Each structure stands twice: as structure tokens, then as C-alpha cells.
N, C-alpha and C positions, 0 to 999 in steps of 0.2 A: 598419779593422776596426770602426769605430763604426757606429751604426745609420744606414742609408741609406733615404731616402724611397722608397717603392714605391707603385704604384697602389693606391688604396683607394676604394671606391665611396662616394658620399655617403650611401647607404642602409646601408652596412656599419658601423653604429654599435651597439656592444653596451652595453646599459643594465642596471641591476639587475633581476634576475628575468627577463630576456629572453634569447633565444638568437639567434645569428647566423642569418639567413635561409638556408634550405637550398636546394639546387639542384632546383627544381621546374619544371614546364612553364609556358609563358606563360599558360595558362588563359584566363579570361574577358578579361583585359587584352589578350591578343593577338587574341582573337576579335573584340573590339570595334573593332579597327583602330587602336588608339592606339600600337602598337609595330610595328616592322618584323617581317617574317616571321623564323622561326628561322633559315632558310637564309641570308637576307641579313645577319642579325646575326652569325652565326658566320663568314661569309665576311669581313666587315669585321674581326672579331676576329682571324681568321687573318692577314690582311694586316698588321694592326698588330703582331701577335706577330712576324711575319717581320721587319718594319722594326725592331722593338725588339731582336730577336736580332742583326741585322746591326750595329746601333749598339753594343751591348755587346761583340760579337765584335771589331769594329774597335778599340774602346778597349782590350780585353784584349790583343789581338795587338800593338798599338802599345806597350803596356807591356812585352811580351816582347822587343821590339826595342830597348829602352832602352840596353843595354850596347853593342850594335852601332852604334847611332846615335852614342853617345859616342865610340867608337873611330874610326869612319870620318870623322866631322866634327870630331874632335879637340876635344871639349868638356870643360869642367870640370863638376864635379857641380852647381855653381850654375847654369850655362848649361843643363845637361840638365834640371834641375828647372824652370827657366823654360819650356823648350820643352814639358815634359810637362803644365804646368798654366796658369800666368798667360797664356801666349801665346794660349791658346784662349778666354780670356774678355775680351780687350781690347775686341772689338766687341760681345760679348755684353752687357757693361755698358751700352752705348749703345742696343742694339736689342732686347735680350732681352724686356723687359716689353712694349714696343709690339708686337713680333711675336706675343707670347702673346695680345694683344688681338684679333688676327686670328681666333683660335679662338672668340671670343665673337660675332663679327659676320659671318664668312664661312663657306662650307661647309668643315667641318673636314677632309673627305677631300682637298680641294684644298690646304689648309694643310699637311697631312701629306705628301702626294705632292711638293709643291714643296720642302719641307724636305729630303726624302730625295734629290731630284735635286741640290740644291745641295751637300749634304754629300758625296754620292758623287762628284760632279765635282771637288770640292776635294780629296778623298782621292786621286784619280788624280793631280792636280797635285802633291800632296805626295810622291808616288812618283817625281816627276821633279825634285824640288828639287836645286839644285846648290850651295847654300851654307846656312849657318846662318840667315841673314836670310831667304832664300826659304822655308826650312822654317817659320820663325816666321810669315811671311805666310800660308801655307796653314793653319796651326793657328788663326790669328786668325779667319779666315773660317769655319772649320769649326765653332767654337763658336756663332757667330751663326746659321749655317744650321740648326742643330739645336735652337735655343732654344724653338721653338713645338711641338716634337714631343709632349712629355709633356702639357702643358695640352690640346692638341687631342685626343690619344688618350684621356685620362681623360674629357673632356667627351663625346666621341662614344660611347664605350662606355656611359657612364651613361645616355645617351638611347636606346641601341640595345637594352638589355635591361631588362625589368621588374624590380622589386625582388626578386621571388622567385628570379630567376636571376642577379642581379648578383654574388653571391658566387662562383658558378662562373666567370663571365666574368673577374673580376679574379684569381681563382686561376689560370686558364689563362694569363692575361697574364704571370704569373710565369715561364712557360716561356721567354719571350723573354730575360729576365734570366738565368735558370738556364742555359739552353742557350748563350747568348752567352758567359758567363763561364767555364763549364766546358769547352766545346768550344774556346773561344778559347785557353785555357791549354794544352789537350792538343794540338790540331792546330797552334796557333800556335807552340808550342815545337818541334815537329817541322819545321814549315815554316822557322823561323828557322835551325835547324841545317842543314837541307837547302839553304837558299839560299846557304850558304857555298860550296857546290860549283857554283853557277850561274855564278859569275864576274862580273866587271864588263863592262858593255856600252857601246859608243859608239853613240848614237842622235841624229841631227840635231845633231851637235856637242856633245852632252851626255854626261857620264859617269854611267851608272845603276848603282848598286851592286846586287848580287844581291838583297839583302833589300828593296830599294825596289819590286821587282816584286810583292811581296806586297801592298803598299798599292794598287798599280794594279789588281790583280785584285779586291781587296775593294771598291774604288770601283765597278768595273763591275758587280759583283754586286748592288749596291744599287739599280740601275735597275730590276731585276725587281720589287722591293718597291714602288717608285713606281708602276709600271704596274698592279699589283694594287690599290693604294689608289685609283687613278682609277676602277676598276670597282666600288668599293663603293657601297652605297646610303646616302645622307646621311639620318640619322634626324631627325625633328622635335625641336626643343628643348623640353624639359619645364620651363617656367617657371611660377612661381606667378601666379595671376590678377592682372592689373594691372601685372605686372613685365615688363620688356623689356631685352634686352642692347643694344638700339640706341637712339640718341638721336632726339628728334623731328626731323622734316625741317627745321624752321625754326631749329634750334640754331645758334648763332653759330660761326664758325671757331675762336675761342678756346676755346669750350666743347668743341668736338669734339677739339681738340688736347689739352686737359686730360684728357679721358676716354681718348683713344687712348694717352696716355703712362702711364696707369694710376694717376693721382692720386686718382680716386674710390675705387679699391680700397685705395690707401694710406691714405686718410682713414678707411675702414672698419676697417682694421687698427689704426690709431692710436686709434680710439674704444674698442677692446677691448685696449689695449696691455698691461694687467696679465696677460693670458693669452698674447697673441701674442708679446710681446717676449722673455720667458724661453724660450719654445719656439724662437723664431727664433735666439736667442743660443746655446742648447744645440746646435741643429742646425749653426750656423756653426762652432763650436769642434770638434765631433766630425767635421765634414766635412773639416777640415784634416788630421786624423789618418787618416781613411778613405782619402782620395785619395792622401795621402802614402805610406801603406803599400802601396796597390794599385800605385802606380807604381814604388816602390823595392824591392818584394819580390824581383823577379828579380835585380837587381844585388846585393841583400843575400845571397841564396842563393849566387850565383856567387862573391862576394868572401869570404863567411864559411865556406862549406862546399865550395867548388870545384865545384859542380854546373854543368852546361850547361843550356841552355833546354829541351832534350828531356827530360832527367832531371827537371827541375822540373815540366814539364807532365805527365809520366807519373804523378808522385806527387801533385801538387796537384789535378789534374782530378777524380779519384774522390773525394778528400776534400771538394772544393768541392761536388760533386754531392750527397753525403750530407749535408753541413752545410746546404745550401740547402733540401733536402727536409725535413730535421729542423727547420729554423727555421720553415718554414711551418706544420708540424704543431704545434710547440711554441707558436707565436704564437697560433694559434686556440684551443688548449686553455687556455692561460694567461689570455688576455684574457677568455674566457667565464667562467672560474672567478672572476676578479676582479669581473666585471660582476654577479655574483650578490650581491656585498657592497658595491660602491662605485659611485657615479654617475660617478666620475672614472676608470673602469677604463682608458680608452685612455691617458691621460697617466701614470697611476700605473704601468701596465705598462711604458711606455717608460722611465720613470725607473729602475725596478728593473733592466731589461735594459741600460740605459746602464752601470750599476754593474758588471754581469757582464762586459760588453765591455771595460771599463776594465782589469779584472784580467788578462784574456787578452791585451790589447794590450801591456801592460807585460811580461808573462812570456814571450811568444812569442819575441822576439829574443834572450832570454837562455838558451834551451834548448841543451843540449849537442850535439844532433844535428840534422841537417836535417829528418829525419822528425818528430822531436818538435816542432820549431819550427813546421812546417806543420800539425801536428795541433792545437796550441794555437791557432794562427791560425785554423784551420777551426772550432774550438769557439767562438771569438769571432764567427765568421760566423754560427753557429747563433743566438746571442743577438741579433746585429745584425739579421738578417732576421726573427726572431721579433718584434722590437719595431718593425719598419718599418711594418707595416700599421696597428696602432693609433696610431702616431705620426702617420701621414698622415691616418687617419680622424678624429683629433681636430681637425685643421684643417678637413676637409670638413664636420664636424658644425656648426661655428660660422661658416663662411663664408657670406655672403649669396648665395643661389642665382643671382641675376642677374649676379653678377660672380665666380662661383666660379673660372672659368678664370684670371682675373687674380690673385686671392688665392693660388691654387695656384701661379701663376707666380712671385709674390714669395717664396713659401715655397721653391720649388725653386731660385729665384735665389740664396737664401742658401746652399743646399747646393752649387750649382754654382760660384758665385763664390768662396766661401771654400774649397771643396774644391779648386778649381783652384790655390789658393795652397799646398796641401799638399805637392806635389812640390818647389816652390820653398823652402818652409820647411825640409823635411827636407834638401834639398840644401845650403842655406845653413848649417844647423846642422852638417851633416857636414863641410863645407869650412872654415867659419870658427870653429866651437866645438870640434869634435872634431879636425879637422885631419889625419886619417889615413883613406884610402879603405878600408883593411881593417877599420876600426872603425865602419863604417856602422851596425851594430847598436846602437851607443850613441846615435846620433842618433834612431833609431826609438824606443828606450826613453825618451829624454829628452822628445821631443815628446808621446808618449802619457801620460807621467807628469804633464806640466804641463796639457795641454789637456782630457783626458777627465774628470778629477775635477771641473774647473770646469763642464764641460758637464752632468755628472750633477747637480750642485747647482742649476743653472739649471732643469733639467727638474723637479726636486723642487719648486722655487718655483712652477712653473706648475700644480701639482696643484689647489690650493685655488681659484684664480681660474677654472680650467677647470670645476670642479664647480659654481661659482656661475653660470657662463655656461650650462651645461647646464640647470640649474634654471630660469633665466630663459626659455630657449627652450621648455622643457616647459610653463611657465606660459602661454606664448603659443600653445600647441597645436602647436608645431613639433618 
């Protein structure tokens, strides 16, 4: 339930006395030929929204399947937690940053399409897994395949839309997240319950459980998004004069390897560690709780209140839809209000909203009814999404433009890597500390009460150095 990074444009930075750019026409910038046509830009945005929607839809539905996976593969809570998180980032640790580098040096539409093809194919294979180990194998490659999606998508959109239209573009991109999570919960719950009547099937000597066909169909659907991405127009990169995302042709092999592995971006981050490190740390701690709750909320509702997946989806989906829309509205209003008073509005807003999320995350599992628990959980989602854009915008504001994709990748790496540990952490706490499956709610309360206050304190520590960094950039005319 903590704040999750979401797309934020490099230009979407609110400063004192200024307003967020409004959705206006391309104007003279488009007429001068510096930007793609509106039709080409929105077609690319639509394809990215579809790919993002399918990504979050797949993740959400997989979470809805958690209890079925546990029963049919006879897993412990700890094994289920490992499958839901750490398994998906084993390869991501090795290739996540280098693959994100591809977004800085190759056509981003090819990077996006290739990633979708890989993840869709692996999703199909996951639907045919015959053992716990095979399931782990598919989840491992799934995380690696999708590691370049966000950096490539952010970079392409930032170069496809002029500053006056960038706010609208990134607001529309939220439809992928909102649609994937809400429809994934609603239809995913119904599909999981319906799959119980499909029965097991023998295919080429393999036993396919009914619910596994859901994964097969989701994987095949992703290929459509890949095809659309191939037909998008690659926009020209907008880099400052004298800057380039590519190395000189005579650069040594060692130098190329260092750059490709992201060490240049890591050096830039370390140079501003006073602001980057607290933000990265806060993100890491909150991500553990965010992903942990997202994966375990369905088993929690089933074990604590006796609901099935269809009931959970029917109640949770409209709540998520309302909370997501309210979060976007609240985030814009709150950050603009703070920006009139503080140079550090982005980080200050994120810190305040971290605190609000903390309260909701602790209270939600302790509610007396399922409806009340989901309502408080959704309220936490309002605060989480409200703080997501300024949190990400703060990183974009201080990231060097020539390596923005890699810096963003490191930032998202913290969220993805530590977030993937969330399901494992909650599963281990539930099994080894709590010791009773029916008391899963206690594990959720304990992890939230430990991790989120620490995350909030770290974000508070980042406020002052971020303000100093903004002042330095302003002094340089940036």
C-alpha cells in the first residue's frame, strides 16, 4: 500500500509560484517539425498504454491465483512468497540495468516490443509448468524480460510530446496502471473461480490445471501489444547541446562495458548521494510492504473473512478504481499547493503521503469486516498514488538528461528488487514468526509497522538536500 513509482515527465516539475503545464496543442513546436505529429504521438502512447495495461493485468491476476497455486502445487507460505516475488528478480538483478541501457542507445519501440514478446512467451510457458521448480524458472525469466519496459516507455513519451502536452500524456498513461489493476482484480477473480469448473487437462503428457489456461491466454494477448509497438514512430531524442547517449566510435571495449552496465549513471547518483540515497532507501522499504500486501491480500481475505476470489474482485475492483482516480486528483492538487510555498514540493509531498499510507497499511488488516479492510486499504491507495508522481518527478528533475533512462532504471530497480522481496518477507513472517495460516493479518500488520515508519523518516531526510539540488540547477539555468 506504499507509494509506488509511476511515470512522471521530466518537464512535470512543480516549483514555487508555478503551475503544472496544462494540456495544450503542439503549437509552434509541432509546426516547426521538432516533434512527431499528434497522431503519431498518440498512437505510440496508445500502444504503450495497452502494453502497460497487460503488464499490470497479468501481475494482478497472478496475485488472484495465489491460493490456487499454493493448493495445487502443495506449497508452504514461504514457498508461495518466493514464487510471487524473489523468483521474478533473480535474473533481473543481473540484466535489469544493462537492458535499461538499451533504451538510451537503440530505438525504444524495438526495446518495448521485444520485451513484450519475451514476457508474453514466458507467461505462456508458466501456464504449462509442471512443478514448483519449473514455475520458478518461468518467473525468473519474466522479470528479466520486462526490465526495460518502464525506462523505454518513459523516454519515448518524453520525446514524443512537447512540454505543453506532456502532462496529458503521462496522465493518460495512468490508464494502463488503473485499468490493469482494477480490471485484473474484477475479471481475474471471476476467471479464477470459473476456472475451477474447467477441470484438469492432459496435453502432450502434461497435466494442465484449469487456472493455468488463464496464464496461457494472457500471454497470447500480449503479442497484440508487441505488434502495435512495432508500428509506432520512433521520436528523435531531445538531448542538450553537446550531450549524447552514445559513446564515441573509438571508445575502448572496457569503456563500453562500463557504460553499458550503468556505472556512469551509478557514479552520477553517488555524486548526489545526499538526496538520492534517502529517496532510494525509502522507496526500497516501502516497496517491500507494497508488493507484499498486493500479493497476499487475496489469501488474507480468503483466510480471514472466508471470501472467494470472485467476491474479493467484485468489492475490491470499484474501490480500486475510485481510489486510483482520487489519488491522481489529490496528487496534482496537493503538489501544486505545496509548490507555491516550497521549492522541495515534490519530496515534501511524498514524505507527507508516506506517513498517511503508513497509518492505512497498519490499520487495514485489523478491520473487523472484509469491506472495512478493503476500504482502508483503498484509502491507502489514494495516498500512495497521490504521492507517486511527485516522488518520481523528483528523480527526473535532478537526473542528468543524457542518462535519464539509466538513472530511472536504478530508481525503479530499487522498487522492483526490494518489492519482489515483499511476498517472501510476508510469507516468512507468517510462517516462521506468526506460525498460523489463519493469522496472516498479523504478518501484514507487523511488516507495515516496522518498514513504513522507517521509509517515511528517510523521505523526510531527503527534503533538504533535494531543495539544495533544485536551487543548484536553477542557478545553472536548468
